[in-house]
C-alpha distance (Angstrom), angle and dihedral (degrees) to the residues before:
residue distance angle dihedral
M1 . . .
L2 3.78 . .
R3 3.80 90.4 .
A4 3.79 90.8 60.6
A5 3.78 91.5 45.9
V6 3.81 96.6 56.5
R7 3.79 105.7 37.2
P8 3.82 104.9 162.6
L9 3.80 121.0 -108.2
A10 3.78 115.8 -114.2
S11 3.80 132.0 158.8
G12 3.77 90.1 -3.9
R13 3.80 94.0 -49.5
A14 3.77 113.3 147.1
G15 3.78 130.1 -158.7
P16 3.81 119.7 -97.2
L17 3.79 97.0 -98.5
R18 3.78 134.8 106.8
P19 3.83 101.1 -81.8
A20 3.78 97.4 -134.5
V21 3.76 89.6 66.5
R22 3.79 101.7 32.6
S23 3.81 90.0 108.7
F24 3.81 94.6 56.9
I25 3.81 105.9 17.2
L26 3.82 96.8 101.3
L27 3.80 92.4 84.9
G28 3.79 90.8 52.1
A29 3.80 91.4 46.2
L30 3.78 91.5 52.4
A31 3.79 90.7 49.6
A32 3.80 91.6 48.5
A33 3.80 98.4 44.3
G34 3.78 112.5 112.1
A35 3.80 92.6 -1.9
G36 3.78 99.3 104.0
A37 3.80 96.6 110.0
E38 3.81 95.8 50.7
E39 3.78 125.1 86.4
A40 3.77 119.1 -106.7
V41 3.81 112.8 -103.1
E42 3.78 118.2 -121.0
A43 3.82 107.2 -112.5
P44 3.81 122.9 -170.3
L45 3.82 90.3 -150.5
A46 3.82 96.2 44.3
V47 3.81 89.7 117.3
R48 3.83 86.7 64.5
S49 3.79 95.9 43.1
L50 3.80 127.4 100.9
L51 3.82 106.0 -64.6
L52 3.80 122.5 -178.8
D53 3.79 110.4 -176.8
G54 3.78 145.6 5.8
A55 3.78 142.1 -167.3
A56 3.81 135.0 -157.3
A57 3.79 131.1 -151.5
G58 3.77 120.0 170.9
S59 3.80 107.7 -48.0
R60 3.81 92.8 -19.5
L61 3.82 126.3 99.3
V62 3.81 125.0 -173.1
V63 3.82 125.0 -172.9
V64 3.82 129.2 -177.1
G65 3.78 138.1 -167.2
E66 3.79 148.2 124.5
R67 3.82 124.8 14.1
G68 3.79 91.6 11.4
H69 3.80 93.4 -63.5
V70 3.81 114.7 170.9
L71 3.81 119.5 178.2
V72 3.81 127.0 -171.5
S73 3.81 129.8 -160.8
T74 3.80 126.2 -173.8
D75 3.83 96.2 177.8
D76 3.82 102.1 63.8
G77 3.79 94.1 -86.7
A78 3.82 98.5 -50.7
S79 3.82 91.4 119.9
W80 3.79 135.8 10.9
T81 3.81 138.2 -152.9
Q82 3.80 123.5 -159.8
S83 3.80 114.1 -130.2
P84 3.82 126.0 -143.2
V85 3.81 108.6 -107.2
P86 3.85 128.4 -174.0
T87 3.83 95.1 -132.9
R88 3.79 142.2 55.3
A89 3.79 92.5 -157.5
L90 3.79 117.7 126.4
L91 3.81 106.0 -94.4
T92 3.80 112.6 -144.5
A93 3.83 106.4 177.6
V94 3.80 143.0 15.5
H95 3.81 133.7 -166.4
L96 3.80 128.9 -169.1
H97 3.78 118.4 -157.5
D98 3.80 90.6 -171.1
E99 3.81 137.9 -30.2
R100 3.82 91.0 -63.4
I101 3.79 111.1 31.5
G102 3.80 125.0 59.6
W103 3.79 146.4 138.0
A104 3.81 136.7 -143.3
V105 3.82 129.8 -164.9
G106 3.78 137.0 -166.7
H107 3.76 149.4 135.0
D108 3.81 121.6 -15.4
G109 3.81 87.9 37.0
V110 3.79 88.1 -77.0
I111 3.81 118.9 173.9
L112 3.79 119.3 -178.5
R113 3.80 128.7 -170.4
T114 3.79 131.1 -158.2
R115 3.79 127.6 -166.3
D116 3.80 97.3 -179.8
G117 3.79 104.1 56.0
G118 3.78 96.5 -84.5
E119 3.79 98.4 -50.8
T120 3.82 91.4 117.1
W121 3.82 133.0 11.5
S122 3.80 138.2 -158.2
L123 3.80 126.9 -154.7
V124 3.82 109.2 -120.3
H125 3.82 100.3 166.7
E126 3.79 137.0 20.8
A127 3.82 131.4 163.3
P128 3.83 111.2 166.0
E129 3.80 91.0 159.7
E130 3.82 90.3 68.1
E131 3.83 91.9 60.9
R132 3.80 91.5 -147.0
P133 3.80 120.5 124.4
L134 3.77 120.7 -145.1
L135 3.83 112.3 -126.7
D136 3.80 106.9 -175.2
V137 3.79 142.3 15.7
W138 3.80 133.6 -167.2
F139 3.81 135.3 172.4
R140 3.79 126.3 -157.1
D141 3.79 91.3 -160.5
E142 3.81 137.9 -18.0
R143 3.81 93.0 -65.9
T144 3.81 109.2 27.6
G145 3.79 117.6 71.9
L146 3.79 146.4 147.0
A147 3.80 134.4 -149.1
V148 3.82 124.2 -168.7
G149 3.77 136.5 -175.8
A150 3.79 150.9 137.4
Y151 3.81 124.8 -8.4
G152 3.79 93.4 13.1
Y153 3.81 93.6 -54.1
F154 3.81 106.4 173.5
L155 3.80 126.0 168.8
A156 3.81 130.1 176.7
T157 3.79 134.5 -169.1
E158 3.77 132.8 -169.6
D159 3.80 98.4 179.7
G160 3.79 102.3 62.4
G161 3.79 94.8 -86.4
E162 3.81 99.2 -52.2
T163 3.81 89.5 120.5
W164 3.82 132.0 14.9
T165 3.81 128.2 -153.9
S166 3.78 124.6 -155.8
R167 3.80 115.4 -124.2
A168 3.80 135.6 174.5
V169 3.79 127.0 -128.4
S170 3.82 92.1 -167.6
E171 3.79 141.4 -25.0
D172 3.80 89.9 -89.6
D173 3.80 124.6 86.5
F174 3.78 99.6 -137.4
H175 3.77 116.3 155.8
L176 3.79 108.5 -100.5
N177 3.80 101.6 -142.3
A178 3.79 105.6 176.2
L179 3.79 142.8 8.6
V180 3.81 111.9 -138.1
P181 3.83 115.0 -163.9
V182 3.79 122.6 -170.2
A183 3.80 116.6 -91.7
E184 3.77 96.0 -11.5
G185 3.79 108.4 -163.0
R186 3.78 133.7 -154.1
D187 3.79 89.2 -84.6
G188 3.81 92.3 51.8
S189 3.79 94.2 -114.1
A190 3.79 125.1 141.3
R191 3.75 122.7 -117.0
S192 3.79 109.5 -84.3
G193 3.80 111.2 -88.6
S194 3.81 95.4 3.3
R195 3.79 116.8 137.6
R196 3.80 95.6 175.3
L197 3.78 120.5 111.9
Y198 3.81 134.8 165.5
I199 3.80 134.1 -154.2
A200 3.81 120.9 -151.2
A201 3.81 107.9 -150.3
E202 3.78 141.4 172.1
A203 3.82 128.2 -83.0
G204 3.81 91.8 35.2
V205 3.78 93.1 -63.2
V206 3.81 120.4 147.7
Y207 3.79 125.7 176.3
R208 3.80 131.2 -161.9
S209 3.78 130.2 -159.3
D210 3.80 123.1 -165.6
D211 3.80 95.6 -176.6
G212 3.78 103.7 58.3
G213 3.80 96.6 -84.4
R214 3.81 101.7 -50.3
T215 3.80 95.0 111.9
W216 3.80 130.7 19.4
R217 3.79 139.3 -158.5
E218 3.79 125.5 -159.6
L219 3.80 111.4 -126.9
D220 3.79 126.9 -146.2
S221 3.79 104.4 -94.7
P222 3.81 124.8 -144.0
Y223 3.81 93.6 -149.9
A224 3.81 135.8 40.0
G225 3.80 95.8 -147.1
S226 3.78 124.1 91.3
W227 3.80 124.4 -78.6
F228 3.78 115.7 -138.1
G229 3.79 102.6 179.2
G230 3.77 148.0 -4.5
L231 3.77 145.3 -166.6
A232 3.81 122.6 -145.4
L233 3.81 107.9 -158.8
D234 3.79 91.9 -174.1
E235 3.81 139.1 -28.1
D236 3.81 93.6 -57.6
R237 3.80 109.2 19.1
V238 3.79 111.8 80.1
L239 3.81 136.9 158.7
L240 3.81 124.7 -150.8
M241 3.79 124.3 -166.2
G242 3.78 134.0 -176.6
L243 3.78 149.1 121.3
R244 3.80 123.4 19.5
G245 3.79 97.1 3.3
H246 3.80 95.1 -57.6
L247 3.81 114.1 161.6
F248 3.81 124.6 171.7
R249 3.79 132.8 -178.4
S250 3.81 130.5 -155.1
E251 3.80 129.5 -168.4
D252 3.82 96.4 -174.4
G253 3.78 105.3 56.1
G254 3.78 95.3 -83.7
E255 3.80 98.0 -51.8
T256 3.84 90.9 118.9
W257 3.80 131.8 13.3
T258 3.81 139.9 -153.4
R259 3.78 122.1 -156.7
V260 3.80 117.4 -123.8
E261 3.81 115.4 -150.7
T262 3.80 109.7 -126.2
G263 3.80 104.1 177.0
T264 3.80 91.3 -133.8
R265 3.78 137.6 92.8
A266 3.79 92.0 -159.1
S267 3.79 115.6 114.9
L268 3.81 111.8 -104.1
T269 3.80 118.6 -132.4
G270 3.79 110.1 -171.8
A271 3.79 148.4 -42.1
V272 3.78 140.8 -124.1
R273 3.79 132.2 -165.5
L274 3.81 117.2 -135.2
S275 3.81 128.0 -144.6
S276 3.82 87.4 -105.0
G277 3.80 89.8 61.7
S278 3.81 93.5 -110.5
I279 3.79 118.6 131.6
V280 3.81 122.2 -138.1
I281 3.82 118.1 -159.5
T282 3.80 120.5 -168.4
G283 3.77 134.7 -157.9
L284 3.76 152.1 154.8
D285 3.79 121.9 -56.7
G286 3.80 90.0 37.6
S287 3.79 93.0 -68.6
V288 3.81 116.8 170.2
L289 3.82 118.0 -179.9
T290 3.79 123.0 -171.2
S291 3.80 127.8 -161.9
R292 3.80 126.3 -171.8
D293 3.80 96.5 177.4
D294 3.83 102.1 62.1
G295 3.78 93.8 -86.4
R296 3.79 99.6 -51.9
S297 3.80 90.1 120.8
V298 3.80 136.5 3.8
S299 3.78 139.9 -156.5
A300 3.81 116.3 -141.8
R301 3.78 134.7 -144.7
R302 3.78 136.0 157.8
L303 3.78 135.7 -136.3
P304 3.81 111.3 -109.8
S305 3.81 89.4 -123.4
R306 3.82 91.7 52.3
A307 3.80 87.1 -143.7
G308 3.80 117.6 161.3
I309 3.81 116.8 -96.2
S310 3.80 117.9 -151.2
A311 3.83 102.1 178.3
A312 3.81 145.1 -4.8
L313 3.79 131.4 -144.5
P314 3.82 128.6 -160.0
L315 3.81 114.7 -120.7
A316 3.78 125.1 -144.4
D317 3.82 92.2 -115.3
G318 3.80 92.6 55.6
G319 3.78 95.3 -97.0
V320 3.79 128.1 119.7
L321 3.79 131.1 -119.7
L322 3.80 113.5 -147.1
V323 3.81 119.5 -152.8
G324 3.79 123.4 -163.2
E325 3.77 150.8 87.8
F326 3.81 89.7 -16.8
G327 3.80 95.7 50.4
V328 3.81 109.7 -119.3
E329 3.78 128.2 -14.2
R330 3.78 129.6 177.9
L331 3.80 118.8 -128.9
A332 3.79 105.8 -163.3
Q333 3.80 123.7 -137.6
G334 3.79 109.9 -83.1
E335 3.83 92.4 9.9
């Protein structure tokens, strides 16, 4: 597992880990290595532990991170409860289909499924012998889903996660860092009828699928450094973000790109669109970028702690929940 966690950087290639924590993830990777079969330990301070991703569905929030930690909130992030989880593997991503059904992925090829909104989880896939962590997961509906990760790791299911089939995006083994569906909403669902999907990968590689993830085409990339996240506003308008503050915008499905000045050299990790229409983009060094013109321009600020942010979730009251090195932190509307 350690080999996958510390892949050397070369020609802008980044290791297969959530970028907001790449600078301090090694400790978490060491703790998680070989621990997939054990149950996560209940930790009173889990809400302040290393957390890497989160998902929202209705009034329910679920965040995941180191040592198999899964935390659930039903009051818009005011309080949290740690869930029992059958793994201590580092969990890197979570997706909720609705307020009941969801999945989480992580190191050791771990895939977890919940049918009660994150209160309990079952282990539906594990492959520690492959030494390839999974980095993102997304489901189109209750049965059809994808999981991607390091060294071209790509799994698909059509039976709700009961079985998983290995697929290939290309002949290369680039780390597949993030799945980017079109017009992803607060509940994680795709825009009705959309079959378009993007993958943000390392070494400046970006893929697009127009058939729901069955086939993929590599797009011309405007930057050779790794992409860590994206946000598809609709079929054609998409944002990509990655190393050293690079942010690009396309209005033609990724055929051409325009650079957006960010005012930061911190690596950018992902983006979320709020109910107000504003876009919040997160990054290392506590970077928080806000756009009110669909990503054409951004204003930048930084958390006083300068702690790395790995993801952001929209809250029902218009605020934002930040997820990262610090655990979870609420960023109020207008703050």
